[in-house]
C-alpha positions as a Python dict, from the first residue, in 0.01 Angstrom:
ca = {
    (1, 'M'): (0, 0, 0),
    (2, 'I'): (51, 252, -278),
    (3, 'D'): (379, 445, -278),
    (4, 'H'): (309, 814, -213),
    (5, 'I'): (658, 904, -90),
    (6, 'D'): (739, 1129, -386),
    (7, 'S'): (428, 1337, -327),
    (8, 'L'): (525, 1384, 39),
    (9, 'L'): (882, 1470, -55),
    (10, 'D'): (756, 1730, -303),
    (11, 'Q'): (544, 1889, -30),
    (12, 'A'): (827, 1879, 224),
    (13, 'I'): (1071, 2044, -16),
    (14, 'A'): (812, 2311, -100),
    (15, 'Y'): (752, 2382, 269),
    (16, 'A'): (1127, 2403, 327),
    (17, 'D'): (1166, 2654, 44),
    (18, 'Q'): (871, 2853, 177),
    (19, 'Q'): (1025, 2861, 523),
    (20, 'L'): (1354, 2992, 382),
    (21, 'E'): (1178, 3255, 173),
    (22, 'D'): (972, 3369, 472),
    (23, 'G'): (1281, 3423, 681),
    (24, 'G'): (1255, 3121, 908),
    (25, 'D'): (1117, 3255, 1236),
    (26, 'D'): (836, 3458, 1079),
    (27, 'L'): (609, 3164, 1004),
    (28, 'V'): (312, 3226, 1229),
    (29, 'D'): (50, 2961, 1165),
    (30, 'G'): (123, 2596, 1234),
    (31, 'F'): (-184, 2497, 1036),
    (32, 'K'): (-5, 2604, 719),
    (33, 'Y'): (166, 2268, 745),
    (34, 'K'): (-104, 2050, 597),
    (35, 'Y'): (53, 1747, 438),
    (36, 'K'): (-184, 1589, 191),
    (37, 'F'): (-192, 1211, 201),
    (38, 'P'): (-473, 976, 89),
    (39, 'R'): (-682, 889, 393),
    (40, 'D'): (-757, 542, 260),
    (41, 'E'): (-383, 464, 261),
    (42, 'L'): (-350, 534, 635),
    (43, 'T'): (-366, 244, 878),
    (44, 'A'): (-683, 267, 1089),
    (45, 'Y'): (-711, 132, 1443),
    (46, 'D'): (-1019, -74, 1359),
    (47, 'E'): (-841, -222, 1060),
    (48, 'I'): (-584, -377, 1294),
    (49, 'A'): (-816, -455, 1585),
    (50, 'N'): (-1076, -627, 1366),
    (51, 'G'): (-824, -838, 1176),
    (52, 'Q'): (-880, -663, 843),
    (53, 'H'): (-516, -561, 792),
    (54, 'N'): (-325, -778, 547),
    (55, 'L'): (-1, -800, 747),
    (56, 'I'): (-63, -738, 1116),
    (57, 'E'): (-324, -803, 1384),
    (58, 'M'): (-383, -709, 1746),
    (59, 'H'): (-441, -950, 2031),
    (60, 'E'): (-345, -1007, 2393),
    (61, 'D'): (-62, -1226, 2516),
    (62, 'A'): (-79, -1468, 2810),
    (63, 'H'): (-45, -1178, 3055),
    (64, 'G'): (-331, -978, 2904),
    (65, 'Q'): (-98, -726, 2738),
    (66, 'R'): (-216, -611, 2397),
    (67, 'G'): (35, -616, 2115),
    (68, 'I'): (74, -620, 1736),
    (69, 'Y'): (156, -954, 1571),
    (70, 'A'): (246, -1065, 1220),
    (71, 'K'): (-36, -1243, 1033),
    (72, 'C'): (215, -1377, 781),
    (73, 'D'): (588, -1377, 716),
    (74, 'I'): (699, -1015, 673),
    (75, 'I'): (1009, -936, 470),
    (76, 'A'): (1255, -674, 597),
    (77, 'G'): (1177, -333, 450),
    (78, 'T'): (800, -392, 427),
    (79, 'W'): (588, -96, 535),
    (80, 'V'): (353, -242, 795),
    (81, 'A'): (161, 75, 890),
    (82, 'I'): (124, 439, 789),
    (83, 'S'): (0, 700, 1034),
    (84, 'Q'): (-88, 1068, 1024),
    (85, 'P'): (-171, 1248, 1350),
    (86, 'I'): (-515, 1360, 1451),
    (87, 'V'): (-362, 1687, 1571),
    (88, 'A'): (-5, 1819, 1563),
    (89, 'Y'): (204, 2107, 1693),
    (90, 'W'): (514, 2207, 1494),
    (91, 'D'): (825, 2334, 1669),
    (92, 'V'): (851, 2638, 1438),
    (93, 'E'): (509, 2773, 1525),
    (94, 'T'): (480, 3122, 1665),
    (95, 'K'): (174, 3324, 1765),
    (96, 'E'): (109, 3684, 1665),
    (97, 'G'): (104, 3929, 1956),
    (98, 'K'): (210, 3664, 2210),
    (99, 'E'): (531, 3506, 2324),
    (100, 'T'): (627, 3180, 2161),
    (101, 'A'): (659, 2868, 2372),
    (102, 'R'): (1035, 2891, 2335),
    (103, 'E'): (1040, 3253, 2455),
    (104, 'M'): (830, 3160, 2756),
    (105, 'V'): (1074, 2883, 2839),
    (106, 'Q'): (1365, 3129, 2823),
    (107, 'E'): (1183, 3382, 3042),
    (108, 'K'): (1110, 3112, 3295),
    (109, 'A'): (1475, 3004, 3285),
    (110, 'D'): (1589, 3362, 3354),
    (111, 'D'): (1356, 3381, 3655),
    (112, 'I'): (1477, 3050, 3791),
    (113, 'G'): (1848, 3120, 3753),
    (114, 'D'): (2138, 2880, 3757),
    (115, 'N'): (2106, 2798, 4126),
    (116, 'D'): (1766, 2634, 4107),
    (117, 'D'): (1809, 2259, 4111),
    (118, 'D'): (1475, 2201, 3939),
    (119, 'G'): (1532, 2454, 3662),
    (120, 'D'): (1537, 2210, 3373),
    (121, 'D'): (1226, 2029, 3495),
    (122, 'N'): (1034, 2358, 3533),
    (123, 'R'): (1126, 2474, 3185),
    (124, 'T'): (1023, 2141, 3039),
    (125, 'T'): (691, 2143, 3225),
    (126, 'L'): (602, 2490, 3100),
    (127, 'R'): (689, 2408, 2743),
    (128, 'D'): (514, 2071, 2743),
    (129, 'T'): (189, 2185, 2905),
    (130, 'Y'): (169, 2485, 2670),
    (131, 'I'): (204, 2253, 2371),
    (132, 'E'): (-32, 1998, 2525),
    (133, 'G'): (-289, 2274, 2579),
    (134, 'S'): (-256, 2378, 2214),
    (135, 'L'): (-305, 2015, 2108),
    (136, 'I'): (-616, 1986, 2326),
    (137, 'L'): (-765, 2297, 2165),
    (138, 'R'): (-695, 2160, 1819),
    (139, 'A'): (-847, 1826, 1911),
    (140, 'L'): (-1160, 2007, 2033),
    (141, 'E'): (-1179, 2190, 1699),
    (142, 'K'): (-1158, 1855, 1520),
    (143, 'I'): (-1434, 1711, 1740),
    (144, 'Q'): (-1656, 2014, 1674),
    (145, 'S'): (-1611, 1986, 1298),
    (146, 'S'): (-1641, 1607, 1301),
    (147, 'P'): (-1780, 1440, 1618),
    (148, 'F'): (-1658, 1105, 1483),
    (149, 'T'): (-1308, 1220, 1583),
    (150, 'W'): (-1398, 1145, 1944),
    (151, 'E'): (-1473, 786, 1854),
    (152, 'I'): (-1121, 757, 1711),
    (153, 'L'): (-963, 924, 2014),
    (154, 'Q'): (-1139, 681, 2250),
    (155, 'H'): (-891, 412, 2145),
    (156, 'L'): (-619, 604, 2329),
    (157, 'Y'): (-521, 568, 2694),
    (158, 'P'): (-701, 632, 2926),
    (159, 'R'): (-1005, 473, 2767),
    (160, 'D'): (-1260, 511, 3046),
    (161, 'V'): (-1360, 743, 3329),
    (162, 'K'): (-1254, 495, 3600),
    (163, 'T'): (-897, 479, 3472),
    (164, 'A'): (-879, 854, 3419),
    (165, 'S'): (-1010, 930, 3767),
    (166, 'A'): (-715, 747, 3920),
    (167, 'L'): (-462, 960, 3731),
    (168, 'P'): (-326, 1304, 3831),
    (169, 'P'): (-536, 1576, 3667),
    (170, 'W'): (-390, 1771, 3375),
    (171, 'V'): (-299, 2130, 3463),
    (172, 'C'): (-161, 2387, 3217),
    (173, 'D'): (119, 2610, 3348),
    (174, 'D'): (36, 2870, 3084),
    (175, 'A'): (-266, 3051, 3227),
    (176, 'S'): (-395, 3186, 2896),
    (177, 'T'): (-393, 2848, 2724),
    (178, 'G'): (-544, 2679, 3030),
    (179, 'Q'): (-832, 2928, 3036),
    (180, 'K'): (-902, 2867, 2668),
    (181, 'V'): (-919, 2493, 2725),
    (182, 'E'): (-1154, 2536, 3021),
    (183, 'K'): (-1381, 2771, 2826),
    (184, 'Q'): (-1402, 2535, 2529),
    (185, 'M'): (-1478, 2237, 2753),
    (186, 'K'): (-1756, 2419, 2939),
    (187, 'G'): (-1926, 2528, 2617),
    (188, 'L'): (-1894, 2194, 2437),
    (189, 'H'): (-2233, 2054, 2545),
    (190, 'K'): (-2412, 2361, 2402),
    (191, 'L'): (-2312, 2257, 2047),
    (192, 'S'): (-2527, 1940, 2063),
    (193, 'L'): (-2266, 1736, 1877),
    (194, 'F'): (-2392, 1400, 2006),
    (195, 'P'): (-2735, 1234, 2051),
    (196, 'S'): (-2944, 1440, 2291),
    (197, 'D'): (-2976, 1166, 2554),
    (198, 'Q'): (-2597, 1118, 2564),
    (199, 'N'): (-2467, 1463, 2475),
    (200, 'E'): (-2396, 1595, 2826),
    (201, 'T'): (-2245, 1265, 2944),
    (202, 'I'): (-2011, 1243, 2645),
    (203, 'C'): (-1906, 1607, 2680),
    (204, 'N'): (-1821, 1548, 3048),
    (205, 'E'): (-1616, 1245, 2948),
    (206, 'I'): (-1430, 1453, 2690),
    (207, 'A'): (-1353, 1717, 2952),
    (208, 'L'): (-1198, 1452, 3178),
    (209, 'L'): (-1036, 1219, 2926),
    (210, 'L'): (-911, 1439, 2642),
    (211, 'P'): (-642, 1632, 2837),
    (212, 'L'): (-507, 1304, 2976),
    (213, 'M'): (-514, 1142, 2632),
    (214, 'V'): (-303, 1424, 2497),
    (215, 'R'): (-66, 1410, 2795),
    (216, 'Y'): (0, 1037, 2759),
    (217, 'N'): (-14, 1008, 2380),
    (218, 'A'): (155, 1322, 2244),
    (219, 'F'): (476, 1184, 2096),
    (220, 'I'): (760, 1371, 1933),
    (221, 'V'): (811, 1289, 1567),
    (222, 'E'): (1128, 1409, 1398),
    (223, 'T'): (1094, 1453, 1025),
    (224, 'S'): (1376, 1364, 791),
    (225, 'S'): (1626, 1636, 869),
    (226, 'E'): (1777, 1646, 521),
    (227, 'L'): (1449, 1800, 406),
    (228, 'F'): (1495, 2099, 639),
    (229, 'V'): (1163, 2019, 800),
    (230, 'Y'): (1087, 2011, 1170),
    (231, 'T'): (1009, 1832, 1490),
    (232, 'V'): (638, 1790, 1554),
    (233, 'R'): (447, 1691, 1870),
    (234, 'A'): (162, 1475, 1747),
    (235, 'V'): (-135, 1279, 1880),
    (236, 'R'): (-216, 980, 1666),
    (237, 'A'): (-429, 669, 1710),
    (238, 'G'): (-411, 317, 1572),
    (239, 'V'): (-41, 238, 1537),
    (240, 'I'): (107, 318, 1877),
    (241, 'L'): (65, -26, 2031),
    (242, 'F'): (400, -164, 1921),
    (243, 'Q'): (560, -277, 2245),
    (244, 'P'): (909, -153, 2340),
    (245, 'F'): (1190, -405, 2315),
    (246, 'L'): (1570, -394, 2301),
    (247, 'S'): (1581, -610, 1988),
    (248, 'P'): (1335, -412, 1776),
    (249, 'N'): (1198, -548, 1450),
    (250, 'V'): (1007, -229, 1363),
    (251, 'S'): (1149, 117, 1290),
    (252, 'K'): (991, 433, 1155),
    (253, 'F'): (1060, 736, 942),
    (254, 'S'): (852, 1048, 894),
    (255, 'I'): (809, 1291, 608),
    (256, 'G'): (621, 1590, 735),
    (257, 'D'): (371, 1453, 985),
    (258, 'V'): (318, 1123, 801),
    (259, 'T'): (496, 835, 973),
    (260, 'F'): (584, 505, 806),
    (261, 'L'): (652, 200, 1021),
    (262, 'F'): (858, -69, 851),
    (263, 'A'): (1006, -407, 940),
    (264, 'N'): (1378, -359, 999),
    (265, 'R'): (1436, -735, 980),
    (266, 'D'): (1241, -1041, 865),
    (267, 'V'): (949, -1125, 1096),
    (268, 'A'): (803, -1474, 1104),
    (269, 'M'): (428, -1529, 1111),
    (270, 'G'): (300, -1498, 1469),
    (271, 'G'): (596, -1291, 1582),
    (272, 'E'): (527, -978, 1788),
    (273, 'L'): (625, -648, 1629),
    (274, 'C'): (829, -433, 1866),
    (275, 'H'): (1008, -100, 1854),
    (276, 'C'): (1280, 52, 2071),
    (277, 'Y'): (1241, 366, 2283),
    (278, 'F'): (1614, 428, 2259),
    (279, 'S'): (1814, 568, 1976),
    (280, 'H'): (1967, 249, 1839),
    (281, 'E'): (2326, 330, 1932),
    (282, 'Y'): (2224, 279, 2297),
    (283, 'I'): (2090, -75, 2249),
    (284, 'C'): (2433, -219, 2327),
    (285, 'E'): (2458, -46, 2665),
    (286, 'S'): (2420, -204, 3008),
    (287, 'T'): (2087, -202, 3190),
    (288, 'Q'): (2217, 61, 3434),
    (289, 'T'): (2321, 292, 3153),
    (290, 'R'): (1992, 252, 2968),
    (291, 'N'): (1805, 331, 3291),
    (292, 'A'): (2021, 640, 3333),
    (293, 'I'): (1924, 750, 2982),
    (294, 'L'): (1553, 700, 3052),
    (295, 'A'): (1587, 892, 3380),
    (296, 'N'): (1788, 1171, 3210),
    (297, 'D'): (2052, 1105, 3475),
    (298, 'F'): (2344, 1297, 3329),
    (299, 'A'): (2583, 1540, 3495),
    (300, 'L'): (2841, 1746, 3305),
    (301, 'E'): (3178, 1740, 3477),
    (302, 'E'): (3272, 2099, 3411),
    (303, 'D'): (3382, 2412, 3595),
    (304, 'E'): (3642, 2207, 3785),
    (305, 'D'): (3867, 2510, 3831),
    (306, 'E'): (3605, 2716, 4013),
    (307, 'D'): (3610, 2771, 4388),
    (308, 'E'): (3540, 2445, 4571),
    (309, 'D'): (3314, 2609, 4831),
    (310, 'E'): (3101, 2756, 4555),
    (311, 'D'): (3077, 2416, 4389),
    (312, 'K'): (2952, 2262, 4712),
    (313, 'N'): (2662, 2503, 4727),
    (314, 'R'): (2566, 2471, 4362),
    (315, 'P'): (2394, 2162, 4219),
    (316, 'A'): (2556, 1981, 3929),
    (317, 'K'): (2460, 2102, 3585),
    (318, 'R'): (2240, 1851, 3413),
    (319, 'M'): (2193, 1761, 3052),
    (320, 'R'): (1911, 1567, 2898),
    (321, 'G'): (1984, 1249, 2704),
    (322, 'D'): (1962, 1282, 2327),
    (323, 'D'): (1735, 987, 2254),
    (324, 'N'): (1649, 1097, 1901),
    (325, 'I'): (1933, 1307, 1768),
    (326, 'Q'): (1859, 1454, 1427),
    (327, 'T'): (2111, 1404, 1152),
    (328, 'S'): (2299, 1702, 1013),
    (329, 'G'): (2539, 1718, 722),
    (330, 'L'): (2477, 1348, 649),
    (331, 'I'): (2622, 1220, 975),
    (332, 'C'): (2445, 1058, 1264),
    (333, 'V'): (2518, 1317, 1531),
    (334, 'P'): (2569, 1688, 1461),
    (335, 'P'): (2909, 1827, 1564),
    (336, 'F'): (2751, 2096, 1783),
    (337, 'I'): (2581, 1823, 1986),
    (338, 'L'): (2900, 1618, 2013),
    (339, 'S'): (3104, 1922, 2114),
    (340, 'K'): (2875, 1969, 2414),
    (341, 'R'): (2886, 1605, 2514),
    (342, 'F'): (3257, 1530, 2473),
    (343, 'D'): (3550, 1630, 2690),
    (344, 'P'): (3782, 1806, 2440),
    (345, 'S'): (4092, 1695, 2632),
    (346, 'N'): (4037, 1322, 2585),
    (347, 'G'): (3740, 1287, 2350),
    (348, 'R'): (3533, 1098, 2605),
    (349, 'L'): (3163, 1146, 2661),
    (350, 'Y'): (3082, 1308, 2994),
    (351, 'K'): (2999, 1022, 3226),
    (352, 'P'): (2657, 1003, 3393),
    (353, 'K'): (2636, 966, 3768),
    (354, 'G'): (2629, 620, 3916),
    (355, 'P'): (2842, 304, 3916),
    (356, 'D'): (2965, 165, 3585),
    (357, 'R'): (2751, 400, 3379),
    (358, 'D'): (2958, 478, 3074),
    (359, 'F'): (2880, 451, 2706),
    (360, 'L'): (3013, 173, 2488),
    (361, 'C'): (2888, 372, 2188),
    (362, 'N'): (3114, 658, 2300),
    (363, 'S'): (3447, 500, 2206),
    (364, 'E'): (3325, 268, 1930),
    (365, 'Y'): (3069, 481, 1748),
    (366, 'L'): (3028, 848, 1837),
    (367, 'F'): (3393, 928, 1892),
    (368, 'P'): (3504, 776, 1557),
    (369, 'I'): (3243, 995, 1382),
    (370, 'W'): (3370, 1302, 1566),
    (371, 'K'): (3730, 1211, 1487),
    (372, 'A'): (3656, 1143, 1119),
    (373, 'R'): (3496, 1487, 1083),
    (374, 'I'): (3802, 1656, 1232),
    (375, 'L'): (4048, 1458, 1017),
    (376, 'E'): (3854, 1532, 699),
    (377, 'G'): (3846, 1899, 787),
    (378, 'T'): (4226, 1901, 807),
    (379, 'G'): (4256, 1737, 463),
    (380, 'R'): (4330, 1385, 587),
    (381, 'S'): (4048, 1189, 426),
    (382, 'N'): (4263, 905, 294),
    (383, 'M'): (4604, 749, 346),
    (384, 'H'): (4929, 921, 257),
    (385, 'R'): (5254, 735, 206),
    (386, 'G'): (5419, 943, 478),
    (387, 'D'): (5155, 876, 744),
    (388, 'K'): (5326, 576, 901),
    (389, 'K'): (5657, 756, 933),
    (390, 'L'): (5499, 1068, 1081),
    (391, 'G'): (5245, 885, 1296),
    (392, 'L'): (4947, 1051, 1125),
    (393, 'E'): (4592, 915, 1100),
    (394, 'H'): (4326, 955, 832),
    (395, 'A'): (3948, 962, 835),
    (396, 'L'): (3835, 658, 637),
    (397, 'P'): (3920, 399, 906),
    (398, 'E'): (3717, 605, 1155),
    (399, 'W'): (3409, 600, 931),
    (400, 'E'): (3461, 227, 888),
    (401, 'A'): (3483, 181, 1266),
    (402, 'A'): (3148, 356, 1308),
    (403, 'I'): (3001, 139, 1031),
    (404, 'E'): (3135, -176, 1200),
    (405, 'F'): (2963, -74, 1524),
    (406, 'A'): (2636, 4, 1345),
    (407, 'E'): (2637, -327, 1159),
    (408, 'A'): (2708, -515, 1481),
    (409, 'Y'): (2445, -353, 1704),
    (410, 'F'): (2182, -180, 1490),
    (411, 'P'): (1893, -369, 1329),
    (412, 'P'): (1973, -506, 981),
    (413, 'L'): (1781, -219, 820),
    (414, 'D'): (1857, 110, 991),
    (415, 'M'): (1839, 460, 847),
    (416, 'R'): (2148, 566, 1042),
    (417, 'K'): (2360, 328, 837),
    (418, 'I'): (2275, 512, 515),
    (419, 'P'): (2452, 841, 603),
    (420, 'L'): (2745, 643, 743),
    (421, 'Y'): (2784, 461, 412),
    (422, 'I'): (2751, 791, 227),
    (423, 'Q'): (3017, 957, 441),
    (424, 'A'): (3257, 667, 399),
    (425, 'S'): (3198, 669, 23),
    (426, 'L'): (3258, 1044, -12),
    (427, 'C'): (3562, 1021, 213),
    (428, 'A'): (3716, 743, 4),
    (429, 'S'): (3633, 931, -316),
    (430, 'V'): (3865, 1226, -240),
    (431, 'N'): (4136, 1214, -511),
    (432, 'A'): (4008, 874, -626),
    (433, 'F'): (3873, 951, -975),
    (434, 'H'): (3975, 1118, -1299),
    (435, 'D'): (4263, 1365, -1311),
    (436, 'W'): (4254, 1421, -936),
    (437, 'A'): (4364, 1059, -881),
    (438, 'K'): (4646, 1098, -1135),
    (439, 'L'): (4759, 1423, -976),
    (440, 'A'): (4754, 1271, -628),
    (441, 'L'): (4972, 981, -741),
    (442, 'R'): (5228, 1221, -886),
    (443, 'T'): (5227, 1473, -602),
    (444, 'K'): (5384, 1398, -267),
    (445, 'G'): (5157, 1630, -73),
    (446, 'L'): (4824, 1482, -186),
    (447, 'R'): (4641, 1181, -44),
    (448, 'V'): (4519, 914, -285),
    (449, 'G'): (4158, 801, -261),
    (450, 'D'): (4019, 449, -284),
    (451, 'Q'): (3788, 389, -582),
    (452, 'K'): (3692, 38, -475),
    (453, 'K'): (3578, 139, -127),
    (454, 'A'): (3408, 452, -257),
    (455, 'R'): (3193, 248, -494),
    (456, 'H'): (3135, -26, -234),
    (457, 'Y'): (2990, 210, 26),
    (458, 'A'): (2801, 411, -237),
    (459, 'D'): (2625, 93, -351),
    (460, 'K'): (2544, -9, 7),
    (461, 'A'): (2392, 334, 80),
    (462, 'L'): (2174, 325, -232),
    (463, 'E'): (2059, -33, -176),
    (464, 'M'): (1958, 19, 187),
    (465, 'H'): (1789, 348, 103),
    (466, 'H'): (1582, 175, -164),
    (467, 'V'): (1479, -111, 67),
    (468, 'I'): (1353, 139, 329),
    (469, 'F'): (1228, 432, 119),
    (470, 'G'): (1189, 281, -230),
    (471, 'G'): (1233, 483, -548),
    (472, 'W'): (1589, 373, -626),
    (473, 'K'): (1836, 638, -747),
    (474, 'M'): (1601, 926, -823),
    (475, 'R'): (1443, 929, -478),
    (476, 'F'): (1783, 887, -317),
    (477, 'L'): (1919, 1190, -504),
    (478, 'K'): (1604, 1391, -436),
    (479, 'R'): (1642, 1339, -61),
    (480, 'Y'): (2014, 1411, -45),
    (481, 'S'): (2089, 1650, -332),
    (482, 'E'): (2119, 1962, -115),
    (483, 'E'): (2356, 1792, 130),
    (484, 'F'): (2565, 1643, -149),
    (485, 'L'): (2630, 1984, -299),
    (486, 'T'): (2763, 2126, 29),
    (487, 'S'): (2949, 1819, 153),
    (488, 'D'): (3282, 1948, 18),
    (489, 'S'): (3274, 2238, 266),
    (490, 'F'): (3429, 2034, 548),
    (491, 'R'): (3650, 1808, 336),
    (492, 'G'): (4000, 1933, 274),
    (493, 'Q'): (4152, 1855, -70),
    (494, 'M'): (3808, 1828, -234),
    (495, 'S'): (3695, 2109, -461),
    (496, 'Q'): (3339, 2165, -582),
    (497, 'A'): (3441, 2047, -928),
    (498, 'Q'): (3587, 1722, -793),
    (499, 'L'): (3276, 1668, -581),
    (500, 'L'): (3047, 1692, -885),
    (501, 'Y'): (3259, 1446, -1081),
    (502, 'N'): (3266, 1204, -787),
    (503, 'L'): (2890, 1225, -735),
    (504, 'D'): (2841, 1137, -1101),
    (505, 'E'): (3078, 841, -1068),
    (506, 'L'): (2916, 711, -751),
    (507, 'W'): (2544, 776, -800),
    (508, 'G'): (2495, 917, -1149),
    (509, 'F'): (2443, 1275, -1031),
    (510, 'Y'): (2367, 1394, -1384),
    (511, 'H'): (2282, 1737, -1528),
    (512, 'G'): (1927, 1634, -1615),
    (513, 'L'): (1862, 1584, -1245),
    (514, 'W'): (1818, 1960, -1204),
    (515, 'D'): (1520, 1963, -1438),
    (516, 'E'): (1359, 1681, -1244),
    (517, 'L'): (1425, 1849, -908),
    (518, 'T'): (1283, 2177, -1039),
    (519, 'A'): (971, 1998, -1160),
    (520, 'S'): (944, 1829, -821),
    (521, 'K'): (951, 2167, -644),
    (522, 'E'): (680, 2302, -873),
    (523, 'R'): (459, 2001, -800),
    (524, 'G'): (515, 2056, -430),
    (525, 'K'): (411, 2422, -453),
    (526, 'E'): (85, 2321, -617),
    (527, 'L'): (17, 2059, -350),
    (528, 'I'): (64, 2295, -54),
    (529, 'K'): (-153, 2577, -193),
}
């Protein structure tokens, strides 16, 4: 496979700049997001099914279940497949003269009110079927422009009329979108897209199968959040047969709508390639807790002071599990998400209903991250000689506790480890270099950083980033430059000047980088024209 990551990054950065310039919510056409990627570099379904892929193949196990298997020994970090969706729907899309999907969800929520026990499910249904309807219309456009698209889509479930007939029919809760789908389906046979003797039969199959294919195969893909890009609902074919497993050996990352699947550990020849439906911090949890996550079985224990009789008549407020939490500010879970999920009085995650359903990752992973953020915000990044006497804590051990958890439970190669290493490195670097270190040693009120740990975690972040994404230092800095330059905003005792010096010490954040980043943005603008 040829490395086209830089080209995708250039496009993503250009789209992010365009979105900022356009004012964010004013972008009206989802089709403006057209990431250019060489088609011959994408992994085709037939390439895997027919045994033509160099690394992986598809066959059935003893129980008749199809899966993806290694044709040879695969080294950790190897990209095993690259996929771009047939059709996609971006979460920032709006439509001129009509309500957005998000506005419709809010209107529905207002109609339902707080006392409707099924409120969350209704809102989700409306949003999902509206998006699914949009995806169906886009798939029909693709079929009309290239009938071969239907041959590709036929690899998706359900693959035949018999299977589809046994499934609940697809119905769109948004009347306008549903009518458009119905109109397009009824007029499809008039276009004579297929051989005359099969045209009507194939069009009838499309009318039955396509909505169900979209329903069962439209997966959410979260793009790399540091690029200020977006969540996309996408229908793709060819690389979705990796079976779920709690010890995954395959992970993925996406830039724009292009998804890269890579081995997160060494895989021996003949081994099955598996992914995990859960965000990896939940792998360590009990079976009951994982089932609660899949069932979205969460209740927030709040409003305890309200009238008991009123509480009896009102169903518990529910919150959906965050299976794929986007990163923000170079940490694994954004503070605004944590603040909703943690009890501020004791720092514990609100417990889901049911016996023994609590989160191990609460106390050993998420809470240390939350605590480290708070301590750094109060200026306590590193140790002070008076801490022991005063009973004070500092942030670095909390970052290290989160890292210890990640290294114990996450796959050997995991993207979540990279921002943890970065945070620990930046935390340790406060007052660790140059005159700031000398001043901290001479001043009683300042905390002294740790050069050795700062460099150690900086090296680990860069090395793991390179194994997963390639490109060594330049690509690493390209992906994280914007976050680096604002990371002093929540760290007490670190000025912008100190941050720049520390970045240079840790990763060679040099002045010439600006010229290269500017050139990268210009290349991106040309690519997205």
